SEDRENDREN-990063 format. One record per residue: residue in three letters; x, y, z of N, C-alpha, C in turn. Coordinates in steps of 0.1 Angstrom, whole numbers. Example, Ala and Ser with C-alpha at 12.3 -4.5 7.8 and 13.67 -1.06 7.14 Angstrom:
2
<r res="ALA" n_x="132" n_y="-57" n_z="78" ca_x="123" ca_y="-45" ca_z="78" c_x="132" c_y="-33" c_z="78"/>
<r res="SER" n_x="128" n_y="-22" n_z="71" ca_x="137" ca_y="-11" ca_z="71" c_x="129" c_y="0" c_z="79"/>
This chain:
77
<r res="MET" n_x="-574" n_y="626" n_z="-2240" ca_x="-570" ca_y="622" ca_z="-2252" c_x="-580" c_y="624" c_z="-2263"/>
<r res="GLY" n_x="-591" n_y="621" n_z="-2260" ca_x="-601" ca_y="621" ca_z="-2271" c_x="-604" c_y="636" c_z="-2276"/>
<r res="LYS" n_x="-602" n_y="646" n_z="-2268" ca_x="-604" ca_y="661" ca_z="-2272" c_x="-592" c_y="664" c_z="-2281"/>
<r res="GLN" n_x="-581" n_y="659" n_z="-2277" ca_x="-569" ca_y="663" ca_z="-2286" c_x="-571" c_y="658" c_z="-2300"/>
<r res="ARG" n_x="-575" n_y="645" n_z="-2300" ca_x="-576" ca_y="639" ca_z="-2315" c_x="-587" c_y="647" c_z="-2322"/>
<r res="LYS" n_x="-598" n_y="651" n_z="-2315" ca_x="-609" ca_y="657" ca_z="-2322" c_x="-604" c_y="671" c_z="-2327"/>
<r res="TYR" n_x="-596" n_y="678" n_z="-2318" ca_x="-591" ca_y="691" ca_z="-2323" c_x="-582" c_y="690" c_z="-2334"/>
<r res="LYS" n_x="-573" n_y="680" n_z="-2333" ca_x="-563" ca_y="678" ca_z="-2344" c_x="-569" c_y="676" c_z="-2357"/>
<r res="ARG" n_x="-581" n_y="668" n_z="-2357" ca_x="-588" ca_y="665" ca_z="-2369" c_x="-595" c_y="678" c_z="-2374"/>
<r res="LYS" n_x="-601" n_y="685" n_z="-2365" ca_x="-606" ca_y="698" ca_z="-2370" c_x="-597" c_y="707" c_z="-2375"/>
<r res="TYR" n_x="-585" n_y="707" n_z="-2369" ca_x="-573" ca_y="717" ca_z="-2374" c_x="-570" c_y="712" c_z="-2387"/>
<r res="LYS" n_x="-568" n_y="699" n_z="-2390" ca_x="-564" ca_y="694" ca_z="-2402" c_x="-575" c_y="697" c_z="-2413"/>
<r res="ASP" n_x="-586" n_y="696" n_z="-2410" ca_x="-598" ca_y="700" ca_z="-2419" c_x="-598" c_y="714" c_z="-2422"/>
<r res="LEU" n_x="-595" n_y="723" n_z="-2413" ca_x="-594" ca_y="737" ca_z="-2415" c_x="-581" c_y="740" c_z="-2424"/>
<r res="GLU" n_x="-571" n_y="734" n_z="-2422" ca_x="-558" ca_y="736" ca_z="-2431" c_x="-562" c_y="732" c_z="-2445"/>
<r res="GLU" n_x="-569" n_y="721" n_z="-2446" ca_x="-572" ca_y="717" ca_z="-2460" c_x="-582" c_y="727" c_z="-2467"/>
<r res="LEU" n_x="-591" n_y="732" n_z="-2459" ca_x="-602" ca_y="742" ca_z="-2465" c_x="-593" c_y="756" c_z="-2467"/>
<r res="PHE" n_x="-583" n_y="759" n_z="-2459" ca_x="-575" ca_y="771" ca_z="-2462" c_x="-567" c_y="769" c_z="-2474"/>
<r res="ASP" n_x="-562" n_y="758" n_z="-2476" ca_x="-552" ca_y="755" ca_z="-2488" c_x="-561" c_y="756" c_z="-2501"/>
<r res="GLU" n_x="-574" n_y="750" n_z="-2500" ca_x="-583" ca_y="750" ca_z="-2511" c_x="-587" c_y="765" c_z="-2515"/>
<r res="MET" n_x="-591" n_y="772" n_z="-2504" ca_x="-595" ca_y="786" ca_z="-2507" c_x="-584" c_y="795" c_z="-2512"/>
<r res="SER" n_x="-571" n_y="792" n_z="-2506" ca_x="-560" ca_y="799" ca_z="-2511" c_x="-557" c_y="796" c_z="-2526"/>
<r res="SER" n_x="-558" n_y="784" n_z="-2530" ca_x="-557" ca_y="781" ca_z="-2543" c_x="-567" c_y="788" c_z="-2552"/>
<r res="HIS" n_x="-580" n_y="788" n_z="-2548" ca_x="-591" ca_y="793" ca_z="-2555" c_x="-587" c_y="809" c_z="-2556"/>
<r res="LEU" n_x="-584" n_y="815" n_z="-2546" ca_x="-581" ca_y="830" ca_z="-2546" c_x="-570" c_y="832" c_z="-2555"/>
<r res="THR" n_x="-559" n_y="824" n_z="-2556" ca_x="-548" ca_y="827" ca_z="-2565" c_x="-553" c_y="825" c_z="-2580"/>
<r res="ASN" n_x="-562" n_y="816" n_z="-2583" ca_x="-567" ca_y="815" ca_z="-2595" c_x="-575" c_y="826" c_z="-2599"/>
<r res="LEU" n_x="-583" n_y="832" n_z="-2590" ca_x="-591" ca_y="844" ca_z="-2592" c_x="-582" c_y="856" c_z="-2596"/>
<r res="VAL" n_x="-571" n_y="857" n_z="-2588" ca_x="-563" ca_y="869" ca_z="-2590" c_x="-555" c_y="868" c_z="-2603"/>
<r res="GLU" n_x="-551" n_y="855" n_z="-2608" ca_x="-545" ca_y="853" ca_z="-2621" c_x="-555" c_y="857" c_z="-2631"/>
<r res="ASP" n_x="-567" n_y="852" n_z="-2631" ca_x="-578" ca_y="854" ca_z="-2640" c_x="-579" c_y="870" c_z="-2642"/>
<r res="HIS" n_x="-581" n_y="877" n_z="-2630" ca_x="-582" ca_y="890" ca_z="-2630" c_x="-571" c_y="898" c_z="-2636"/>
<r res="ASN" n_x="-559" n_y="894" n_z="-2634" ca_x="-548" ca_y="899" ca_z="-2641" c_x="-547" c_y="897" c_z="-2655"/>
<r res="ARG" n_x="-551" n_y="886" n_z="-2660" ca_x="-552" ca_y="883" ca_z="-2674" c_x="-563" c_y="892" c_z="-2681"/>
<r res="ALA" n_x="-574" n_y="893" n_z="-2675" ca_x="-585" ca_y="902" ca_z="-2680" c_x="-581" c_y="916" c_z="-2680"/>
<r res="THR" n_x="-574" n_y="921" n_z="-2671" ca_x="-569" ca_y="934" ca_z="-2670" c_x="-559" c_y="937" c_z="-2682"/>
<r res="GLU" n_x="-550" n_y="928" n_z="-2684" ca_x="-541" ca_y="930" ca_z="-2694" c_x="-548" c_y="930" c_z="-2708"/>
<r res="GLU" n_x="-558" n_y="920" n_z="-2710" ca_x="-566" ca_y="920" ca_z="-2723" c_x="-573" c_y="934" c_z="-2725"/>
<r res="LEU" n_x="-579" n_y="938" n_z="-2714" ca_x="-586" ca_y="951" ca_z="-2715" c_x="-577" c_y="962" c_z="-2719"/>
<r res="ARG" n_x="-565" n_y="962" n_z="-2713" ca_x="-554" ca_y="972" ca_z="-2718" c_x="-552" c_y="971" c_z="-2733"/>
<r res="TYR" n_x="-550" n_y="959" n_z="-2739" ca_x="-547" ca_y="958" ca_z="-2752" c_x="-560" c_y="963" c_z="-2760"/>
<r res="LEU" n_x="-571" n_y="959" n_z="-2757" ca_x="-584" ca_y="963" ca_z="-2763" c_x="-585" c_y="978" c_z="-2763"/>
<r res="GLU" n_x="-583" n_y="985" n_z="-2752" ca_x="-583" ca_y="998" ca_z="-2751" c_x="-574" c_y="1006" c_z="-2761"/>
<r res="GLU" n_x="-562" n_y="1001" n_z="-2761" ca_x="-551" ca_y="1006" ca_z="-2769" c_x="-554" c_y="1003" c_z="-2784"/>
<r res="PHE" n_x="-560" n_y="992" n_z="-2788" ca_x="-564" ca_y="990" ca_z="-2801" c_x="-574" c_y="998" c_z="-2806"/>
<r res="ILE" n_x="-584" n_y="1001" n_z="-2798" ca_x="-594" ca_y="1011" ca_z="-2802" c_x="-589" c_y="1024" c_z="-2804"/>
<r res="ARG" n_x="-580" n_y="1030" n_z="-2796" ca_x="-574" ca_y="1042" ca_z="-2797" c_x="-565" c_y="1042" c_z="-2810"/>
<r res="TYR" n_x="-556" n_y="1031" n_z="-2812" ca_x="-548" ca_y="1030" ca_z="-2823" c_x="-555" c_y="1031" c_z="-2836"/>
<r res="LYS" n_x="-566" n_y="1025" n_z="-2837" ca_x="-576" ca_y="1024" ca_z="-2848" c_x="-584" c_y="1036" c_z="-2850"/>
<r res="ASN" n_x="-584" n_y="1046" n_z="-2840" ca_x="-593" ca_y="1057" ca_z="-2840" c_x="-608" c_y="1053" c_z="-2841"/>
<r res="LEU" n_x="-611" n_y="1043" n_z="-2832" ca_x="-624" ca_y="1039" ca_z="-2830" c_x="-632" c_y="1043" c_z="-2819"/>
<r res="SER" n_x="-626" n_y="1053" n_z="-2811" ca_x="-633" ca_y="1058" ca_z="-2799" c_x="-647" c_y="1062" c_z="-2801"/>
<r res="GLU" n_x="-650" n_y="1069" n_z="-2810" ca_x="-664" ca_y="1074" ca_z="-2813" c_x="-673" c_y="1062" c_z="-2816"/>
<r res="GLU" n_x="-669" n_y="1053" n_z="-2825" ca_x="-677" ca_y="1041" ca_z="-2827" c_x="-679" c_y="1033" c_z="-2816"/>
<r res="PHE" n_x="-669" n_y="1031" n_z="-2807" ca_x="-670" ca_y="1024" ca_z="-2794" c_x="-680" c_y="1029" c_z="-2785"/>
<r res="LEU" n_x="-679" n_y="1043" n_z="-2784" ca_x="-688" ca_y="1050" ca_z="-2774" c_x="-703" c_y="1049" c_z="-2780"/>
<r res="TYR" n_x="-705" n_y="1050" n_z="-2793" ca_x="-718" ca_y="1048" ca_z="-2799" c_x="-723" c_y="1034" c_z="-2795"/>
<r res="PHE" n_x="-715" n_y="1024" n_z="-2798" ca_x="-719" ca_y="1011" ca_z="-2796" c_x="-722" c_y="1009" c_z="-2781"/>
<r res="LYS" n_x="-714" n_y="1014" n_z="-2772" ca_x="-715" ca_y="1012" ca_z="-2758" c_x="-730" c_y="1018" c_z="-2753"/>
<r res="GLU" n_x="-732" n_y="1029" n_z="-2758" ca_x="-745" ca_y="1038" ca_z="-2755" c_x="-757" c_y="1031" c_z="-2761"/>
<r res="ASN" n_x="-757" n_y="1024" n_z="-2773" ca_x="-768" ca_y="1021" ca_z="-2780" c_x="-770" c_y="1005" c_z="-2781"/>
<r res="ALA" n_x="-760" n_y="998" n_z="-2777" ca_x="-761" ca_y="982" ca_z="-2778" c_x="-771" c_y="977" c_z="-2769"/>
<r res="HIS" n_x="-777" n_y="966" n_z="-2773" ca_x="-786" ca_y="959" ca_z="-2764" c_x="-783" c_y="944" c_z="-2765"/>
<r res="GLU" n_x="-787" n_y="936" n_z="-2755" ca_x="-786" ca_y="922" ca_z="-2754" c_x="-796" c_y="916" c_z="-2764"/>
<r res="GLU" n_x="-790" n_y="905" n_z="-2771" ca_x="-799" ca_y="898" ca_z="-2780" c_x="-797" c_y="884" c_z="-2778"/>
<r res="TYR" n_x="-808" n_y="876" n_z="-2776" ca_x="-807" ca_y="862" ca_z="-2774" c_x="-810" c_y="854" c_z="-2787"/>
<r res="GLU" n_x="-802" n_y="843" n_z="-2788" ca_x="-805" ca_y="834" ca_z="-2800" c_x="-808" c_y="820" c_z="-2794"/>
<r res="ASP" n_x="-816" n_y="813" n_z="-2800" ca_x="-821" ca_y="800" ca_z="-2795" c_x="-810" c_y="791" c_z="-2794"/>
<r res="ASP" n_x="-800" n_y="791" n_z="-2802" ca_x="-790" ca_y="780" ca_z="-2802" c_x="-778" c_y="784" c_z="-2792"/>
<r res="LEU" n_x="-779" n_y="797" n_z="-2786" ca_x="-768" ca_y="800" ca_z="-2778" c_x="-774" c_y="802" c_z="-2764"/>
<r res="PRO" n_x="-766" n_y="797" n_z="-2754" ca_x="-770" ca_y="797" ca_z="-2740" c_x="-768" c_y="811" c_z="-2734"/>
<r res="PHE" n_x="-762" n_y="821" n_z="-2741" ca_x="-760" ca_y="834" ca_z="-2736" c_x="-764" c_y="844" c_z="-2746"/>
<r res="ALA" n_x="-765" n_y="857" n_z="-2741" ca_x="-769" ca_y="868" ca_z="-2749" c_x="-756" c_y="874" c_z="-2755"/>
<r res="LYS" n_x="-758" n_y="881" n_z="-2766" ca_x="-747" ca_y="890" ca_z="-2772" c_x="-752" c_y="903" c_z="-2774"/>
<r res="LEU" n_x="-742" n_y="912" n_z="-2774" ca_x="-745" ca_y="926" ca_z="-2776" c_x="-746" c_y="929" c_z="-2791"/>
<r res="THR" n_x="-755" n_y="938" n_z="-2794" ca_x="-757" ca_y="941" ca_z="-2809" c_x="-765" c_y="954" c_z="-2809"/>
<r res="LEU" n_x="-764" n_y="961" n_z="-2822" ca_x="-770" ca_y="973" ca_z="-2823" c_x="-784" c_y="971" c_z="-2829"/>
């Protein structure tokens, strides 16, 4: 009887971990889909505004710049 109880508890723990990971993966997939859609709109906007050359110039020449009051870098020319 003791082994059955032990295995049932482990199985329940694994189910809980699986549910948590499944939820996490679902959130990641949703975030990825939103980012992909956002990228699509940005690409089309660049094309619509005829900014492809400017974008390529920025992409090739931009560098990261840090500011003291910001915890992250930003791209700048």
